[in-house]
C-alpha positions as CSV (number, residue, x, y, z in Angstrom):
1,M,-14.0,15.2,11.0
2,R,-15.0,11.5,10.9
3,R,-12.9,8.6,11.2
4,A,-12.8,5.7,8.5
5,Q,-13.5,2.1,9.5
6,S,-12.6,-1.1,7.7
7,N,-15.5,-3.4,7.1
8,A,-14.3,-7.1,8.4
9,G,-17.0,-8.5,6.4
10,E,-15.1,-7.7,3.2
11,F,-12.1,-9.7,3.9
12,N,-11.4,-12.8,1.7
13,A,-11.1,-15.8,3.9
14,G,-9.9,-17.6,0.6
15,A,-6.8,-15.5,-0.1
16,E,-3.3,-16.9,-0.2
17,L,-1.1,-15.4,2.5
18,P,2.7,-15.9,2.7
19,Y,5.0,-15.5,5.4
20,Q,2.4,-16.4,8.1
21,L,0.4,-13.3,7.3
22,R,-3.2,-13.2,8.6
23,L,-6.2,-11.3,7.4
24,G,-6.2,-9.6,10.9
25,D,-2.9,-8.2,10.3
26,F,-4.6,-6.4,7.2
27,R,-7.4,-5.3,9.3
28,L,-5.4,-3.8,12.1
29,A,-3.2,-2.3,9.4
30,L,-6.0,-0.5,7.8
31,Q,-7.2,0.7,11.2
32,D,-3.9,2.2,12.1
33,I,-3.8,4.2,8.8
34,Y,-7.3,5.3,9.5
35,D,-6.3,6.3,13.1
36,L,-3.0,8.1,11.8
37,L,-4.9,10.2,9.1
38,Y,-7.8,11.0,11.7
39,D,-5.2,12.2,14.3
40,I,-3.3,14.2,11.5
41,N,-6.1,15.8,10.0
42,T,-7.8,16.4,13.1
43,A,-4.8,18.5,14.2
44,L,-4.5,20.3,10.9
45,L,-8.0,21.3,10.7
46,A,-8.1,22.6,14.4
47,R,-5.5,25.0,13.1
48,N,-7.5,26.0,10.0
49,L,-5.3,24.2,7.8
50,P,-6.1,21.8,5.0
51,R,-6.1,18.0,5.3
52,L,-2.8,16.1,4.6
53,E,-4.3,15.1,1.5
54,E,-4.7,18.4,0.2
55,I,-1.4,19.8,1.6
56,V,1.0,17.2,-0.3
57,R,1.3,16.3,-4.1
58,P,-0.8,12.9,-4.8
59,A,2.6,11.1,-5.6
60,V,3.9,12.3,-2.1
61,F,0.7,11.0,-0.3
62,S,0.9,7.5,-1.9
63,G,4.3,7.4,-0.8
64,I,3.3,8.4,2.8
65,L,0.5,5.7,2.7
66,S,2.9,3.1,1.4
67,D,5.4,3.9,4.2
68,A,2.9,4.0,6.6
69,L,1.2,0.7,5.6
70,T,4.6,-1.1,5.5
71,A,5.2,-0.1,9.2
72,A,1.5,-1.0,10.4
73,L,2.0,-4.4,8.6
74,A,5.3,-5.2,10.2
75,T,3.7,-4.3,13.6
76,H,1.2,-6.7,13.3
77,S,2.9,-9.4,11.3
78,R,4.4,-12.3,13.0
79,A,7.1,-13.2,10.6
80,L,7.7,-9.9,8.5
81,R,9.9,-6.7,9.5
82,E,10.5,-3.6,7.8
83,N,13.7,-3.7,5.2
84,R,16.0,-1.5,7.1
85,F,18.0,-0.7,3.8
86,H,17.0,2.7,2.6
87,N,14.9,2.1,-0.5
88,G,15.6,-1.5,-0.3
89,H,13.5,-4.2,-2.0
90,P,11.1,-5.7,-0.9
91,D,9.7,-3.4,1.9
92,L,9.0,-6.3,4.1
93,V,11.3,-9.0,4.8
94,P,11.2,-12.3,6.8
95,A,12.4,-11.7,10.1
96,G,16.2,-13.1,10.4
97,M,16.5,-14.0,6.9
98,Y,18.8,-10.9,6.2
99,P,21.5,-9.5,8.3
100,Y,20.1,-6.9,10.4
101,D,16.7,-7.2,8.4
102,S,18.4,-5.1,5.7
103,I,18.8,-6.0,2.0
104,Q,19.1,-3.5,-1.2
105,S,17.3,-6.3,-3.5
106,G,16.0,-9.3,-1.7
107,E,14.1,-12.2,-3.4
108,E,12.1,-13.1,-0.2
109,G,9.4,-10.6,1.4
110,V,6.5,-8.4,0.2
111,E,6.7,-5.1,-1.7
112,I,4.0,-2.6,-0.5
113,K,2.5,0.0,-2.8
114,A,-0.6,2.4,-2.3
115,T,-2.2,4.0,-5.5
116,R,-5.5,5.9,-6.4
117,G,-5.2,3.8,-9.6
118,R,-6.7,0.5,-10.5
119,G,-3.5,-1.5,-9.3
120,A,-0.9,-1.0,-12.1
121,V,1.5,0.6,-9.9
122,D,4.9,1.9,-10.9
123,M,8.1,0.0,-9.6
124,H,11.8,0.4,-10.1
125,G,12.0,-2.6,-12.0
126,A,10.6,-5.8,-13.0
127,R,11.6,-8.1,-10.2
128,P,10.1,-11.3,-9.0
129,S,8.4,-10.9,-5.4
130,W,5.2,-11.0,-3.8
131,I,3.5,-7.4,-4.4
132,C,0.8,-6.0,-2.2
133,V,-1.3,-2.9,-3.5
134,F,-3.5,-0.9,-1.4
135,R,-6.1,1.0,-3.6
136,Y,-7.4,3.9,-2.0
137,E,-10.0,6.9,-2.7
138,V,-9.8,10.5,-1.6
139,D,-12.5,13.0,-1.4
140,S,-11.2,16.0,-3.2
141,T,-14.6,17.5,-4.4
142,T,-16.9,17.7,-1.6
143,E,-17.7,21.4,-0.4
144,P,-16.8,22.8,2.1
145,A,-13.5,21.1,2.3
146,R,-14.1,20.5,6.1
147,D,-17.1,18.2,5.3
148,R,-15.0,15.7,2.9
149,A,-15.2,12.2,3.7
150,P,-12.0,10.6,5.2
151,T,-9.7,8.9,3.0
152,R,-10.5,4.9,2.5
153,I,-8.6,2.0,1.4
154,V,-11.1,0.4,-1.2
155,E,-9.0,-2.7,-2.1
156,V,-6.0,-4.8,-1.2
157,L,-4.5,-7.1,-3.7
158,L,-1.5,-9.3,-3.1
159,A,0.2,-11.9,-5.5
160,K,3.7,-13.4,-6.4
161,L,4.6,-11.9,-9.6
162,T,7.4,-13.0,-12.1
163,V,9.2,-11.0,-14.4
164,D,7.0,-11.8,-17.2
165,D,4.2,-10.4,-15.2
166,F,5.5,-6.7,-15.7
167,R,5.5,-4.2,-18.9
168,R,8.2,-1.7,-19.0
169,N,7.3,1.8,-19.2
170,A,9.5,3.9,-21.4
171,R,10.1,7.4,-20.3
172,G,11.5,10.6,-21.8
173,E,14.8,11.8,-21.8
174,F,14.7,12.9,-18.1
175,G,12.6,10.2,-16.6
176,T,13.2,7.0,-15.1
177,T,12.4,3.9,-16.5
178,T,9.8,2.0,-14.5
179,A,7.8,-1.2,-14.7
180,S,4.2,-1.9,-13.8
181,P,2.2,-5.1,-13.7
182,N,0.8,-6.1,-17.0
183,R,-2.6,-7.6,-17.7
184,N,-1.5,-11.0,-16.6
185,G,0.0,-9.4,-13.3
186,L,-3.1,-7.6,-12.7
187,Q,-5.0,-10.6,-13.3
188,K,-3.0,-12.4,-10.7
189,L,-3.4,-9.5,-8.2
190,R,-7.2,-9.3,-8.6
191,E,-7.6,-13.2,-8.4
192,N,-6.0,-12.9,-4.8
193,R,-8.1,-10.1,-3.3
194,I,-7.2,-9.7,0.4
195,Y,-10.0,-6.8,0.9
196,R,-12.6,-4.8,-0.9
197,E,-15.1,-2.3,0.0
198,P,-18.7,-2.8,-1.6
199,T,-19.3,-0.6,-4.5
């Protein structure tokens, strides 16, 4: 079982960082996630169980990563805290701005999303805010499965999006309507890349 490492040389020194965030905060958050997955998967494999990536559904794994990255960034950030409101927006809020660092729908802060896609993450609505997208890759093909490469964050994107930077995703009769960054929103995210692994 290998432990993934972030590559300090791939962080973008020219990126715009709000709320006193630093590139080092992202580097430490990535390493926290890699250490967490290493610890969990080492324990699972020692019991002859599959890795976490194989146990839970992909959407669940994305949610776990989003929550863990939110907690990790809050730990290392000087000015942001986890939003204590259950399913509140955004995930990270400026310390002391909202009572008890809790808000159902706030205008200040950073929303965190993890995805295996290219950055067009689904959100519950088109709301103006800073969005941080962590793109990750999972090795699901190497055999035997015990030899699979560790999950890696391959890109981190960050931008302040407006309502016009989203497209609405129509869902069927039983689905929930969502919104995703449109072409302009994705361009904004890609123009302010925080981190990218070499391809």
